C-alpha positions in Angstrom: 6.2 -12.0 -1.0 4.3 -8.9 -1.6 4.6 -6.1 1.0 1.6 -4.0 2.2 1.3 -0.5 3.5 -1.7 1.0 5.3 -2.6 4.7 4.8 -4.5 6.2 7.8 -5.3 10.0 8.4 -6.1 10.7 12.0 -7.5 14.3 11.9 -10.3 16.1 10.3 -10.4 17.0 6.3 -7.3 18.8 5.3 -6.8 20.3 1.7 -4.5 18.3 -0.5 -4.7 15.1 1.7 -6.4 13.3 -1.0 -3.7 14.2 -3.5 -1.0 13.0 -1.0 -2.8 9.6 -0.4 -2.9 9.2 -4.1 0.5 10.2 -4.7 2.0 7.8 -2.0 -0.5 4.9 -3.1 0.5 5.1 -6.9 4.3 5.4 -6.0 4.0 2.4 -3.8 2.3 0.4 -6.3 4.2 1.4 -9.4 7.7 1.3 -8.0 7.8 -1.3 -5.3 4.6 -3.4 -6.3 3.1 -3.0 -2.8 -0.4 -3.7 -1.8 -2.2 -0.5 -0.5 -4.7 -0.7 2.4 -6.9 2.4 3.4 -7.8 2.5 7.0 -11.4 4.1 7.5 -12.1 6.3 10.5 -8.6 7.1 11.9 -7.0 5.1 14.6 -10.5 3.8 15.8 -10.7 2.1 12.1 -7.3 0.7 12.7 -8.2 -0.9 16.1 -11.6 -2.2 14.7 -10.1 -3.6 11.3 -12.1 -1.1 9.1 -9.9 -1.4 6.0 -10.5 -1.3 2.4 -8.0 -2.1 -0.6 -7.0 0.9 -2.5 -6.3 -0.2 -6.1 -5.8 1.6 -9.4 -9.7 2.7 -9.6 -9.9 4.0 -6.0 -6.5 5.8 -6.2 -7.4 7.5 -9.6 -10.8 8.7 -8.6 -9.8 10.1 -5.2 -8.9 13.5 -6.1 -12.6 14.5 -7.1 -13.9 13.1 -3.8 -14.6 15.4 -0.8 -13.1 14.4 2.7 -10.3 11.9 3.1 
């Protein structure tokens, strides 16, 4: 059975947060074979099920994007 992990940020933009999301996501995928889910719009997105899969493409391209 594949385990999943959700990544949620609850505040405004923060320097280095995209790098942290990328690092955690890549480690969970490569070391543990986990499925990563991004949760949009903080806790409201969690309550309203606003999720998106974070796969290799999304995690690799996140460093150059603004915002979290």
